[in-house]
C-alpha positions in Angstrom: -104.8 164.6 177.9 -102.3 166.8 176.1 -99.6 165.0 174.0 -97.1 167.8 173.4 -94.8 165.5 171.5 -97.1 165.4 168.4 -96.3 167.8 165.6 -98.4 166.3 162.7 -101.6 164.4 162.4 -101.9 162.0 159.5 -105.0 160.3 158.3 -105.9 157.2 156.4 -108.6 158.2 153.8 -110.9 155.3 153.1 -113.0 154.3 156.1 -111.4 157.0 158.3 -112.2 160.3 156.6 -114.5 158.9 153.9 -117.3 156.4 154.2 -116.5 153.6 151.8 -120.0 152.3 151.9 -121.6 155.6 150.7 -120.9 154.7 147.1 -123.3 151.8 147.3 -125.6 153.9 149.5 -126.2 156.3 146.6 -127.5 153.3 144.5 -129.2 151.3 147.2 -132.5 151.2 145.4 -131.0 149.6 142.3 -129.3 146.9 144.4 -132.2 146.2 146.7 -131.6 143.7 149.5 -128.2 142.9 148.1 -126.8 146.4 148.7 -125.0 145.8 152.0 -123.5 142.4 150.9 -122.3 144.0 147.6 -120.6 146.8 149.5 -119.0 144.5 152.1 -117.7 142.1 149.4 -116.4 145.1 147.4 -114.5 146.5 150.3 -113.1 143.1 151.4 -111.8 142.3 148.0 -110.4 145.8 147.5 -108.2 145.3 150.5 -107.3 141.7 149.7 -106.2 142.7 146.2 -103.8 145.4 147.7 -102.1 142.9 149.9 -102.0 140.2 147.3 -100.6 142.5 144.6 -97.9 143.7 147.1 -96.9 140.2 147.8 -96.9 139.2 144.1 -94.9 142.3 143.2 -97.5 143.3 140.6 -98.6 146.8 141.5 -101.7 148.3 140.0 -103.1 151.6 141.1 -106.0 151.8 143.6 -108.5 152.8 140.9 -107.8 149.6 139.0 -107.9 147.5 142.1 -111.2 149.2 143.2 -112.7 148.3 139.8 -111.5 144.7 139.9 -112.9 144.3 143.4 -116.3 145.7 142.3 -116.3 143.4 139.3 -115.8 140.5 141.6 -118.4 141.6 144.0 -121.1 142.1 141.3 -120.3 138.7 139.9 -120.3 137.0 143.3 -123.8 138.4 143.9 -125.0 137.5 140.4 -125.5 141.1 139.2 -124.9 141.7 135.5 -125.4 145.5 134.9 -122.6 147.3 133.2 -124.3 150.7 133.8 -124.5 150.0 137.5 -120.8 149.2 137.6 -119.9 152.5 136.0 -122.2 154.4 138.3 -120.8 152.8 141.4 -117.2 153.5 140.3 -118.1 157.2 139.7 -119.8 157.2 143.1 -116.5 156.1 144.7 -114.9 159.3 143.5 -117.4 161.3 145.6 -117.5 159.4 148.9 -119.2 161.1 151.8 -117.0 162.4 154.6 -117.9 161.4 158.1 -119.8 164.1 159.9 -117.1 165.1 162.4 -114.2 165.3 159.8 -114.4 169.0 158.7 -114.6 170.2 162.3 -111.7 168.0 163.5 -109.5 169.1 160.7 -110.3 172.8 161.1 -109.6 172.5 164.8 -106.2 170.9 164.1 -105.3 173.7 161.6 -106.3 176.4 164.1 -104.1 174.8 166.7 -101.1 174.8 164.4 -100.8 171.1 163.6 -99.6 169.9 160.3 -102.1 167.6 158.6 -102.0 165.0 155.8 -103.7 162.1 154.2 -101.6 158.9 153.7 -103.6 156.5 151.6 -103.6 153.6 149.3 -105.7 155.8 147.0 -104.5 156.9 143.6 -103.9 160.7 143.5 -106.8 161.5 141.2 -109.2 159.5 143.4 -107.9 161.3 146.5 -108.1 164.7 144.9 -111.7 164.1 143.9 -112.7 162.9 147.4 -111.0 165.8 149.1 -112.5 168.4 146.8 -115.9 166.8 146.9 -115.9 167.0 150.7 -114.5 170.5 150.7 -111.4 169.6 152.7 -108.7 170.9 150.4 -107.8 173.9 152.6 -107.6 171.8 155.7 -104.9 169.4 154.6 -101.2 170.3 154.1 -100.4 167.1 152.1 -102.1 164.3 150.3 -99.7 161.3 150.1 -100.4 158.3 147.9 -98.7 154.9 147.7 -98.7 155.5 144.0 -95.4 157.3 144.6 -93.6 154.1 145.6 -96.0 151.6 144.1 -96.6 149.3 147.0 -99.6 149.2 149.4 -100.0 149.5 153.1 -98.9 148.1 155.5 -95.4 148.2 153.9 -93.2 150.4 156.1 -92.1 152.4 153.1 -95.6 153.8 152.9 -95.6 155.2 156.4 -92.1 156.7 155.7 -93.7 159.0 153.1 -95.1 160.9 156.0 -92.0 161.2 158.1 -90.1 162.3 155.0 -92.5 165.0 153.9 -92.7 166.6 157.4 -89.1 165.8 158.3 -90.2 164.3 161.6 -89.5 161.3 163.7 -92.2 158.6 163.6 -93.1 159.3 167.2 -93.9 162.9 166.4 -96.7 161.8 164.1 -100.1 160.8 165.3 -101.7 158.5 162.7 -105.4 157.8 162.5 -107.0 154.8 160.8 -110.3 153.0 161.0 -108.6 149.8 159.7 -107.3 147.6 162.5 -104.5 146.2 160.3 -103.5 149.6 159.2 -103.4 150.9 162.8 -101.1 147.9 163.6 -98.9 148.5 160.6 -98.5 152.2 161.5 -97.7 151.4 165.2 -95.1 148.8 164.0 -93.5 151.6 162.0 -93.2 153.8 165.1 -96.1 156.2 164.7 -98.3 157.1 167.6 -101.7 155.7 166.5 -105.3 156.4 167.2 -107.4 153.5 165.9 -110.8 154.9 164.9 -112.8 151.8 165.5 -115.9 152.8 163.6 -117.1 149.3 162.9 -116.6 147.5 166.3 -113.7 145.4 165.1 -111.6 143.2 167.3 -108.0 144.2 167.7 -105.6 142.4 165.4 -103.2 139.8 166.7 -100.1 141.6 165.2 -96.8 142.7 166.7 -97.8 146.3 167.4 -100.8 147.9 169.0 -102.4 151.4 168.7 -101.9 153.9 171.5 -105.6 154.9 171.6 -108.9 153.6 170.4 -112.2 155.5 169.8 -115.3 155.2 167.7 -114.8 158.5 165.8 -112.2 161.2 165.2 -113.5 163.6 167.9 -111.3 161.6 170.4 -108.2 162.9 168.6 -108.9 166.4 169.9 -109.0 165.0 173.5 -105.7 163.2 173.0 -104.1 166.6 171.9 -106.0 168.6 174.5 -107.5 171.0 172.1 
């Protein structure tokens, strides 16, 4: 494969470049057998709150939403530990990048592709994650919904990428591990690689991703590099 129409590769951050469950993983011993459930509930509520706040017209940045979701998760699993809450929030600033991420980004840069993150994340969160993973020299842009104060999958979010690169949607290949985000990006007009890391089923939504793979290495095959 060699898709020569693509000029820029844009990435979702959380779950795509960075392992959202690595925050709980750093404190697994303190959570014991509840660790996986706490992490799953935290992530579910984090996403639900972005959608609900968008619908309600009551934007709060992703750091606040992440904290509210964690507070819910700990309460739901009957964990009352303020120190653990603070430690988990700090761990979220230093999420682990997936193993293939640095090599994939470096290969894209070497091949001349423009690269960016397009994320619900608040700028300080994204900056911390990118620097912590040593990716700052591999990304041309780090775009946050905080600029327009509404979350994905609102089409205005995806427009941030077309505007910054001055490209048509079809010239951008967007990568996300979230099935709903992949659908939203495809609906906007991006070419889309759904990085189905978690064995999800495809969403029953109006648009479908162009490609599906279980990690980002497949992106290099799509581009023929």
